[in-house]
C-alpha positions as CSV (number, residue, x, y, z in Angstrom):
1,M,-5.3,-14.5,7.1
2,R,-5.7,-18.2,7.3
3,V,-2.6,-20.2,8.2
4,L,-2.8,-22.3,5.0
5,S,-4.1,-20.7,1.8
6,I,-4.3,-22.5,-1.5
7,G,-1.4,-20.3,-2.7
8,Q,0.7,-21.2,0.3
9,L,0.0,-24.9,-0.4
10,V,0.9,-24.7,-4.0
11,F,4.1,-22.7,-3.2
12,A,5.0,-25.3,-0.6
13,L,4.6,-28.2,-3.0
14,S,6.7,-26.4,-5.6
15,L,9.5,-25.9,-3.1
16,I,9.4,-29.6,-2.2
17,G,9.7,-30.4,-6.0
18,V,12.8,-28.1,-6.2
19,G,14.3,-29.8,-3.2
20,V,13.9,-33.2,-4.6
21,L,15.4,-32.1,-7.9
22,C,18.5,-30.6,-6.1
23,F,19.1,-34.0,-4.6
24,I,18.5,-35.9,-7.8
25,T,20.7,-33.7,-10.0
26,R,23.2,-32.9,-7.3
27,D,23.0,-29.3,-8.6
28,F,21.2,-26.0,-8.1
29,T,17.8,-25.7,-9.8
30,S,15.3,-22.9,-10.2
31,V,15.3,-21.0,-6.9
32,W,19.0,-21.5,-6.4
33,Q,20.5,-20.6,-9.8
34,G,23.4,-18.2,-10.0
35,A,26.2,-19.8,-7.9
36,P,29.5,-19.6,-9.9
37,K,31.1,-22.8,-11.2
38,S,34.3,-22.0,-9.3
39,L,32.5,-21.9,-5.9
40,P,34.3,-24.2,-3.4
41,S,32.2,-27.1,-2.2
42,R,29.6,-26.3,-4.8
43,E,27.9,-29.7,-4.6
44,I,27.6,-29.6,-0.9
45,L,26.0,-26.2,-1.1
46,A,23.6,-27.6,-3.7
47,Y,22.5,-30.3,-1.2
48,A,22.1,-27.6,1.5
49,C,19.8,-25.6,-0.9
50,G,17.9,-28.8,-1.6
51,F,17.4,-29.4,2.1
52,V,16.2,-25.8,2.7
53,S,13.7,-26.2,-0.2
54,L,12.5,-29.6,1.0
55,A,12.3,-28.7,4.7
56,G,10.8,-25.3,4.0
57,G,8.1,-26.7,1.7
58,M,7.2,-29.5,4.1
59,G,7.2,-27.1,7.0
60,L,4.8,-24.6,5.3
61,I,2.2,-27.4,4.9
62,V,2.1,-28.2,8.6
63,K,0.5,-25.6,10.9
64,P,2.9,-25.9,13.9
65,T,6.0,-25.4,11.7
66,A,4.6,-23.0,9.1
67,A,5.9,-19.8,10.7
68,W,9.4,-21.3,11.2
69,A,9.5,-22.5,7.6
70,S,8.4,-19.1,6.3
71,R,11.3,-17.5,8.2
72,M,13.8,-20.0,6.8
73,V,12.6,-19.8,3.2
74,F,12.4,-16.0,3.2
75,G,15.8,-15.5,4.8
76,S,17.6,-18.0,2.7
77,T,16.1,-16.9,-0.7
78,L,16.8,-13.2,0.2
79,L,20.4,-13.9,1.1
80,W,20.9,-16.0,-2.0
81,M,19.6,-13.2,-4.2
82,L,21.8,-10.6,-2.5
83,A,24.9,-12.8,-2.6
84,F,24.6,-14.2,-6.2
85,K,22.1,-12.3,-8.2
86,A,22.0,-8.6,-7.2
87,P,25.8,-8.1,-7.7
88,L,25.3,-8.9,-11.4
89,I,23.3,-5.7,-11.7
90,F,26.3,-3.6,-10.7
91,Q,28.6,-5.6,-12.9
92,T,26.5,-5.3,-16.1
93,P,23.9,-2.6,-15.4
94,L,23.0,-2.2,-19.0
95,E,22.2,-5.9,-19.7
96,E,18.5,-6.6,-19.3
97,G,19.1,-10.3,-18.8
98,V,20.5,-9.7,-15.2
99,Y,17.2,-7.9,-14.3
100,Q,15.2,-10.8,-15.7
101,S,17.3,-13.2,-13.6
102,N,17.0,-11.1,-10.5
103,G,13.3,-10.8,-11.2
104,E,12.8,-14.6,-11.0
105,N,14.5,-14.6,-7.6
106,A,12.5,-11.6,-6.5
107,V,9.3,-13.5,-7.1
108,Y,10.5,-16.3,-4.8
109,V,11.6,-13.8,-2.1
110,A,8.4,-11.8,-2.4
111,A,6.2,-14.9,-2.0
112,A,8.2,-16.1,1.0
113,W,8.1,-12.6,2.5
114,V,4.3,-12.5,2.1
115,L,4.0,-15.8,3.9
116,Y,6.3,-14.6,6.7
117,T,4.1,-11.5,7.2
118,W,1.0,-13.8,7.4
119,L,2.6,-16.2,9.9
120,A,4.8,-13.9,12.0
121,G,3.9,-13.8,15.7
122,P,2.8,-10.7,17.7
123,W,6.3,-9.9,18.9
124,E,7.7,-9.9,15.4
125,K,4.9,-7.7,14.1
126,E,5.4,-5.2,16.9
127,R,9.2,-5.1,16.9
128,L,10.0,-6.0,13.3
129,G,7.0,-4.3,11.6
130,F,9.1,-3.0,8.7
131,I,9.6,-6.7,7.8
132,A,6.8,-8.7,9.4
133,G,4.0,-6.1,9.5
134,E,2.0,-4.2,7.0
135,L,5.0,-2.3,5.8
136,G,6.8,-5.6,5.1
137,L,3.8,-6.8,3.1
138,R,3.8,-3.7,1.0
139,L,7.5,-4.0,0.4
140,A,7.1,-7.6,-0.7
141,R,4.4,-6.6,-3.2
142,C,6.7,-3.8,-4.5
143,L,9.5,-6.3,-5.0
144,Y,7.1,-8.4,-7.0
145,G,6.0,-5.5,-9.0
146,L,9.6,-4.7,-10.0
147,A,10.1,-8.3,-11.0
148,L,7.1,-8.1,-13.3
149,I,8.5,-5.0,-15.0
150,A,11.8,-6.9,-15.5
151,F,9.8,-9.7,-17.2
152,G,8.0,-7.3,-19.4
153,L,11.1,-5.6,-20.6
154,S,12.7,-9.0,-21.4
155,H,9.9,-9.7,-23.8
156,F,10.8,-6.7,-25.8
157,V,14.6,-6.7,-25.5
158,Y,14.8,-10.4,-26.3
159,L,12.0,-10.5,-28.8
160,N,13.9,-13.0,-31.0
161,L,13.8,-15.5,-28.1
162,T,10.3,-14.7,-27.0
163,V,8.5,-15.2,-30.3
164,P,9.6,-18.8,-30.9
165,L,8.2,-19.7,-27.5
166,V,4.6,-18.8,-28.6
167,P,2.8,-22.0,-29.7
168,A,2.8,-22.4,-33.5
169,Y,-0.9,-22.9,-33.6
170,L,-1.6,-19.4,-32.3
171,P,-2.0,-16.7,-35.0
172,W,0.1,-13.5,-34.9
173,R,2.9,-14.9,-32.7
174,L,4.8,-11.5,-32.7
175,G,1.6,-9.9,-31.5
176,W,1.4,-12.3,-28.6
177,A,5.0,-11.6,-27.6
178,Y,4.3,-7.9,-27.5
179,F,1.0,-8.3,-25.7
180,T,2.4,-10.5,-22.9
181,G,5.3,-8.2,-22.4
182,A,3.0,-5.2,-22.2
183,A,0.8,-7.1,-19.8
184,Y,3.7,-7.7,-17.4
185,L,4.7,-4.1,-17.6
186,A,1.1,-2.9,-16.9
187,A,0.7,-5.4,-14.0
188,G,4.0,-4.3,-12.4
189,L,3.0,-0.7,-12.6
190,A,-0.4,-1.4,-11.1
191,I,1.1,-3.3,-8.2
192,L,3.7,-0.5,-7.5
193,T,1.1,2.2,-7.6
194,G,-1.7,0.3,-6.0
195,V,-4.2,1.0,-8.8
196,S,-6.2,-2.1,-9.5
197,A,-3.4,-4.1,-7.8
198,R,-5.6,-7.1,-6.9
199,L,-6.7,-7.5,-10.5
200,A,-3.2,-7.1,-11.8
201,A,-1.8,-9.7,-9.4
202,A,-4.5,-12.2,-10.4
203,L,-3.9,-11.6,-14.1
204,A,-0.1,-11.9,-13.8
205,A,-0.5,-15.2,-12.0
206,A,-2.9,-16.4,-14.7
207,Q,-0.4,-15.4,-17.4
208,M,2.4,-17.3,-15.7
209,G,0.2,-20.3,-15.4
210,G,-0.7,-20.0,-19.1
211,F,3.0,-20.1,-20.0
212,L,3.3,-23.2,-17.9
213,L,0.4,-25.0,-19.5
214,L,0.8,-23.8,-23.1
215,I,4.6,-23.7,-23.5
216,W,6.6,-25.7,-20.9
217,L,4.3,-28.5,-19.9
218,P,3.7,-29.8,-23.5
219,T,7.5,-29.8,-24.0
220,V,8.1,-31.9,-20.9
221,V,5.2,-34.3,-21.6
222,S,6.3,-34.8,-25.2
223,G,9.7,-35.9,-24.0
224,H,11.5,-33.2,-26.0
225,A,12.7,-31.2,-23.0
226,D,16.4,-30.7,-22.8
227,R,18.1,-29.5,-19.6
228,F,17.3,-25.9,-20.4
229,R,13.7,-26.5,-21.2
230,F,13.1,-28.7,-18.1
231,G,14.8,-26.0,-16.0
232,E,12.4,-23.4,-17.4
233,F,9.5,-25.7,-16.7
234,V,10.5,-26.1,-13.0
235,A,11.2,-22.3,-12.7
236,T,7.8,-21.5,-14.2
237,C,6.1,-23.8,-11.7
238,V,7.7,-22.0,-8.8
239,L,7.1,-18.6,-10.3
240,T,3.4,-19.4,-10.9
241,A,3.1,-20.7,-7.3
242,G,4.8,-17.5,-6.0
243,A,2.5,-15.3,-8.1
244,W,-0.4,-17.2,-6.6
245,V,0.8,-16.3,-3.1
246,I,1.0,-12.6,-4.0
247,S,-2.4,-12.7,-5.5
248,D,-3.8,-14.4,-2.4
249,S,-2.4,-11.5,-0.3
250,Y,-4.9,-9.1,-1.9
251,R,-7.9,-11.1,-0.8
252,G,-10.5,-8.7,0.5
253,A,-9.0,-5.7,-1.3
254,P,-11.0,-4.0,-4.1
255,W,-10.4,-5.2,-7.7
256,L,-10.5,-1.9,-9.6
257,I,-9.9,1.0,-7.2
258,A,-7.0,1.9,-5.0
259,K,-7.3,2.7,-1.3
260,R,-4.4,4.0,0.6
261,G,-3.3,1.4,3.1
262,E,-5.6,-1.3,1.6
263,T,-4.2,-4.8,2.2
């Protein structure tokens, strides 16, 4: 795998953007959502998260530091999800929103994990194969597949919130809400089972990119974006970049058939 793929570059640029926003807003954004308001030294931690995003994104662009940056981004995003997002599942296991929220972080973690498996050295691949080797790559893809299923379920559970997001100029807005939710579910299952996984990953990335271009970008450009909508724009940028990395990881694999052990 090349040291710098297009997906890796886009993901790196999105992390740099998140880091800059953390410093500008002095708050957590996108990748780092979920810290409780009562957390001591919350603003200092927000700056630290901004530094990790900024340094990690810049490091991923430069070949000599790319492996180090992938370790830092993967480790920090995984720890963040385990510390602040995953516990919510045990607190409210019947609330789909917590799975949606964890799904967003799972995409960030999966993308960083894929980059780590690409850039890990021979020692890591030999001694830490369950993380840095082929098994690690498969686990990262499975984590991404679970995230897509969470996204798909949210489209159905929160249909009243999904339909208004469909651009008004599109006919049958309810149908689009159902279709995109089903598409996420199908893509997640394809990635988990390995059946047409490459095609599913590419289409899921395209769907996220479509949401970015059709829903959130026009809102930001028009100047009508409040804090929530701007946050969704930033989050969708990083999600699309992460999905691109996952899609890149299937390069060379068949589009429509499954092969055991195919990477």
